[in-house]
C-alpha positions as CSV (number, residue, x, y, z in Angstrom):
1,M,108.9,114.0,97.0
2,N,109.1,118.0,96.0
3,D,108.8,119.9,99.7
4,T,108.7,123.4,97.6
5,T,105.3,122.4,95.6
6,T,102.2,124.3,96.3
7,I,99.1,122.8,96.9
8,E,96.0,124.4,95.4
9,P,93.2,124.1,97.7
10,G,89.9,122.9,96.5
11,A,91.0,122.2,92.8
12,V,91.2,118.7,91.3
13,G,93.5,117.3,88.5
14,A,93.1,114.1,86.8
15,V,96.0,111.8,85.4
16,A,94.6,108.9,83.1
17,I,96.9,106.2,81.4
18,G,96.5,104.4,78.6
19,R,97.8,102.8,75.4
20,N,95.5,102.0,72.2
21,E,92.0,102.7,73.9
22,G,90.4,104.0,70.8
23,A,86.9,105.1,71.3
24,R,87.2,104.2,75.3
25,L,89.7,106.8,75.7
26,I,87.5,109.5,74.4
27,R,85.0,108.7,76.8
28,C,87.0,108.5,79.6
29,L,88.6,111.9,78.7
30,E,85.3,113.8,78.0
31,T,84.0,113.3,81.4
32,L,87.2,113.9,83.1
33,M,87.3,117.2,81.4
34,Q,83.7,117.5,82.7
35,Q,84.5,117.1,86.2
36,T,87.8,118.0,86.9
37,D,90.2,121.4,86.6
38,R,92.6,119.8,84.7
39,V,93.8,116.4,83.1
40,I,96.9,114.8,82.2
41,Y,97.1,111.9,79.9
42,V,100.2,109.9,80.0
43,D,100.1,107.8,76.8
44,S,102.6,104.5,76.7
45,G,103.2,104.2,72.9
46,S,100.0,104.0,71.3
47,T,99.6,103.6,67.9
48,D,95.8,104.2,67.2
49,G,96.4,108.3,67.4
50,S,95.3,108.5,70.8
51,R,97.9,111.0,72.0
52,N,96.2,113.4,68.8
53,V,92.8,112.5,70.1
54,A,93.8,113.6,73.4
55,R,94.9,116.6,72.3
56,R,92.0,117.5,70.7
57,L,89.7,116.9,73.8
58,G,91.8,119.6,75.5
59,A,93.8,116.9,77.8
60,E,97.7,117.6,78.0
61,V,99.4,114.6,76.8
62,I,102.5,113.0,78.1
63,E,104.5,110.4,76.1
64,L,106.3,107.8,78.4
65,D,109.7,107.1,77.9
66,M,109.5,103.6,76.8
67,D,113.4,103.1,76.4
68,H,112.2,102.0,80.4
69,P,110.0,99.2,81.2
70,F,106.5,100.5,81.3
71,T,104.5,99.9,84.5
72,A,101.7,102.0,85.1
73,A,102.4,102.7,88.6
74,R,105.4,104.8,86.7
75,A,102.9,106.5,84.0
76,R,101.1,107.8,87.1
77,N,103.6,109.2,88.8
78,A,104.7,110.7,85.3
79,G,101.4,112.1,85.1
80,V,101.7,113.9,88.7
81,N,105.1,115.4,87.9
82,A,103.7,116.6,84.5
83,M,101.0,118.0,86.5
84,R,103.2,120.0,88.9
85,K,104.3,122.3,86.3
86,P,105.1,124.7,85.1
87,Q,104.4,126.7,88.7
88,N,105.2,124.2,90.6
89,V,101.6,124.0,92.3
90,L,99.6,120.5,92.1
91,P,95.8,120.4,92.9
92,E,94.7,119.7,96.6
93,F,93.0,115.9,95.1
94,I,94.0,113.9,92.1
95,Q,91.8,111.3,90.5
96,F,93.8,108.8,89.0
97,V,91.8,106.5,86.3
98,D,92.9,104.0,83.7
99,G,92.0,104.9,79.8
100,D,89.6,101.9,79.5
101,C,87.4,103.8,82.3
102,E,84.9,106.6,82.1
103,L,83.9,109.1,85.3
104,R,80.2,108.3,86.9
105,D,78.3,111.8,86.9
106,G,79.0,113.7,90.3
107,W,81.8,111.4,91.5
108,I,84.5,114.0,91.8
109,G,81.7,115.9,93.9
110,I,81.2,113.1,96.2
111,G,84.5,112.1,96.6
112,R,85.9,115.5,97.2
113,A,83.3,116.3,99.8
114,W,84.5,113.0,102.0
115,L,88.0,114.1,101.4
116,E,87.1,118.0,102.7
117,A,85.1,116.6,105.6
118,H,87.7,113.6,106.5
119,S,91.4,115.2,107.0
120,D,92.6,111.7,107.8
121,V,91.5,110.1,104.8
122,A,94.1,109.9,102.1
123,V,91.9,107.9,99.5
124,A,88.3,107.9,98.5
125,C,87.2,105.4,95.8
126,G,83.5,104.1,94.8
127,R,82.0,101.3,92.8
128,R,83.6,100.7,89.7
129,R,81.2,98.6,87.6
130,E,81.4,96.9,84.1
131,R,80.3,98.3,81.0
132,H,79.1,95.1,79.5
133,P,78.9,92.7,82.0
134,E,76.4,90.7,79.5
135,N,79.0,90.1,76.8
136,S,80.6,87.5,78.4
137,L,81.3,85.2,81.7
138,Y,84.4,87.1,82.4
139,N,83.0,90.6,82.3
140,R,80.1,89.1,84.9
141,L,83.1,87.5,87.1
142,I,84.7,91.3,87.0
143,D,82.0,93.1,87.7
144,L,81.1,91.1,90.8
145,E,85.4,91.3,92.1
146,W,84.7,95.1,91.7
147,D,81.7,95.2,94.6
148,T,84.1,95.7,97.7
149,P,82.5,96.2,101.1
150,V,81.7,100.2,101.7
151,G,83.3,101.5,104.3
152,R,87.0,101.9,105.7
153,A,89.2,99.8,103.7
154,R,92.7,98.3,103.4
155,S,93.5,99.5,99.8
156,C,91.7,100.6,96.6
157,G,92.2,99.7,92.8
158,G,93.2,101.9,90.2
159,D,90.6,104.6,89.6
160,A,90.6,106.7,93.2
161,L,90.3,110.1,94.3
162,M,93.6,110.8,96.5
163,R,94.8,113.8,98.7
164,T,97.8,115.1,97.2
165,E,99.4,116.0,100.3
166,A,99.2,112.1,101.4
167,F,100.4,110.9,98.0
168,Q,103.2,113.3,98.0
169,A,104.5,112.3,101.7
170,V,104.8,108.6,100.7
171,D,106.8,109.2,97.1
172,G,103.9,108.2,94.8
173,F,103.6,104.6,93.5
174,D,106.6,102.3,93.5
175,P,107.6,102.5,89.7
176,R,109.0,99.0,89.6
177,L,105.7,97.1,90.3
178,I,104.1,95.6,86.9
179,A,100.7,94.9,89.1
180,G,99.4,95.8,92.5
181,E,101.1,98.8,92.8
182,E,97.7,100.4,94.2
183,P,97.5,98.1,97.3
184,E,101.3,98.8,97.9
185,L,100.8,102.4,98.2
186,C,97.8,102.0,100.3
187,V,100.2,99.8,102.7
188,R,102.5,102.7,102.8
189,L,100.0,105.4,103.5
190,R,98.2,103.4,106.2
191,A,101.5,103.1,107.7
192,A,102.0,107.0,107.9
193,G,98.5,107.1,109.7
194,W,96.6,108.0,106.6
195,T,92.8,106.1,106.3
196,I,91.5,104.9,102.7
197,W,87.5,104.5,102.5
198,R,85.1,103.1,99.7
199,L,82.4,105.5,99.7
200,D,78.9,104.4,98.8
201,A,78.5,105.9,95.6
202,E,79.1,105.1,91.7
203,M,82.7,106.0,90.7
204,T,83.4,104.7,87.2
205,W,82.5,102.4,84.1
206,H,85.1,100.2,83.2
207,D,85.4,98.1,79.7
208,A,87.4,95.1,80.5
209,G,86.4,93.4,77.1
210,L,87.8,89.9,78.3
211,T,85.6,87.1,76.1
212,R,88.4,84.5,76.2
213,L,89.4,81.7,78.8
214,G,93.2,82.9,78.2
215,Q,92.4,86.5,78.9
216,W,91.1,85.3,82.3
217,W,94.1,83.2,83.0
218,A,96.3,85.9,82.0
219,R,94.7,88.3,84.5
220,A,94.8,86.0,87.5
221,R,98.6,85.1,86.8
222,R,99.2,88.5,87.2
223,A,97.3,88.7,90.4
224,G,99.4,86.1,91.8
225,H,102.5,88.1,90.7
226,A,101.3,90.8,92.4
227,F,100.7,88.8,95.5
228,A,103.9,87.4,95.4
229,E,105.8,90.8,94.8
230,G,103.4,92.4,97.8
231,A,104.3,89.8,99.9
232,A,107.8,90.2,99.5
233,L,107.8,94.2,100.1
234,H,105.6,94.4,103.2
235,G,104.8,90.8,104.1
236,R,106.6,90.8,107.7
237,P,104.1,91.6,110.7
238,P,102.2,93.7,111.4
239,E,101.1,94.1,108.1
240,R,101.5,90.9,106.6
241,H,100.8,92.1,103.2
242,N,99.5,89.3,100.8
243,V,100.6,86.6,102.9
244,T,97.4,85.0,103.2
245,Q,96.5,85.3,99.3
246,V,99.8,83.7,98.5
247,R,99.4,80.9,101.2
248,R,96.0,80.2,99.8
249,S,96.8,80.2,96.1
250,L,99.8,77.9,96.7
251,A,97.8,75.8,99.0
252,W,94.7,75.0,96.4
253,G,96.8,75.9,93.1
254,V,99.9,73.9,93.8
255,A,100.1,71.6,97.2
256,L,96.7,70.1,96.8
257,P,96.6,69.1,93.0
258,L,100.4,67.9,93.4
259,A,99.4,65.7,96.5
260,A,96.8,64.3,94.6
261,L,98.6,63.6,91.6
262,L,102.1,62.3,93.2
263,G,99.8,59.7,95.7
264,A,98.1,58.5,92.7
265,A,101.3,57.9,90.6
266,L,103.5,56.4,93.9
267,I,100.7,55.1,96.3
268,H,97.5,54.2,95.0
269,P,95.0,55.8,92.5
270,A,92.3,56.8,95.2
271,F,94.7,59.9,96.0
272,L,92.8,61.3,93.2
273,L,89.9,61.7,95.2
274,V,91.7,64.5,97.1
275,L,90.9,66.6,94.0
276,L,87.2,66.3,95.6
277,T,88.4,68.9,98.0
278,W,88.2,71.8,95.1
279,L,84.6,70.6,94.6
280,L,84.0,71.1,98.4
281,Q,85.3,74.4,98.7
282,V,82.6,75.7,95.5
283,I,80.2,74.0,97.5
284,R,81.3,75.8,100.5
285,L,81.6,79.3,98.7
286,A,78.6,78.7,96.9
287,W,76.5,78.4,100.3
288,R,78.1,81.2,101.3
289,T,77.1,83.8,98.5
290,G,74.0,82.2,97.2
291,G,75.9,81.3,93.2
292,W,77.9,78.9,91.7
293,V,80.0,80.7,89.2
294,Q,82.0,82.9,91.0
295,P,82.7,80.5,93.4
296,L,83.9,78.0,90.6
297,F,86.3,80.8,89.3
298,L,87.5,81.8,92.7
299,T,88.8,78.2,93.3
300,L,89.8,77.5,89.4
301,A,91.7,80.9,89.5
302,K,94.2,79.4,92.5
303,M,96.0,77.8,90.0
304,P,96.6,80.6,87.5
305,E,97.6,82.5,90.3
306,A,100.1,79.9,91.7
307,Q,101.5,80.1,88.6
308,G,102.2,83.9,88.9
309,I,103.6,83.6,92.4
310,T,105.9,81.0,91.4
311,E,107.4,82.9,88.3
312,Y,107.8,85.7,90.5
313,H,109.9,83.9,92.8
314,L,111.9,82.0,90.4
315,R,113.1,85.4,88.1
316,R,113.5,86.7,91.6
317,L,115.9,84.0,92.5
318,L,117.6,84.6,88.7
319,R,117.8,88.2,89.2
320,R,115.8,88.6,86.2
321,R,112.9,91.3,86.5
322,R,109.8,90.1,84.2
323,G,107.7,92.6,82.0
324,L,104.1,93.6,81.9
325,I,101.5,90.6,82.3
326,E,98.8,91.7,79.8
327,Y,95.3,90.1,79.3
328,K,93.8,92.1,76.5
């Protein structure tokens, strides 16, 4: 935190991060330029001309030092630090957005009005939607995932409008995290007395472009890693951050299938019937949600999530940091 930084009242800046986003970056930056006062684009080694495109559109481009391990958290912090220059002034609010997203019309006005009217709110976020949910089953699943409850929230995602004062007060994102950096930031914000709100408003389009099972698996594996690292940082009471998610993933993704297979091998093949518990879980979730596809994949996701959790703890034991888990 820089205590000498001046905050410009009412101003809204934007920090976009990306690598090789192509046409998606153009749409992202164009919508940011229309609604914010200043746009910083942080590029992490693009080879498709993204930096030149961003400059032509009027964004200020920061090339992230790739001699150090890349994380989205480090890129976002670099964007905020660049925004502070040249006069050590920051806008009152900062919109963070991924380079594969684009702002919806009017979002900045809605989010800023909420933050201005509620001085205890650090983060305002709205509905993120998939641009092409019809293109694949996996895109549709992600779109359902983005449909979070409206109201006071525990965390936000990568697209969010933040109060600079609050962001600075907790020293921004933890640059070490390869995933789950937004919920971790929100843990520290809430501990400092701030609140996070999900507004009933359209915020961004997101273009995931997931078309293969392997991409879905890698994304769930990354989520498991984020669960494990978040729990390691903030899993103690009273927060118990991600503890439930870790236990659930390990129970369904490791303990249950292992018990079934070992029981069948060592005692009796009938132990394989334990796997029917998965089916019962899908039925239970389907009864509650009114559909079958999302419950099925929520249950199946526990296996790659458990893989990510296990990998995190093995690497932690061996004192090895892992790189990004990419799925695109």
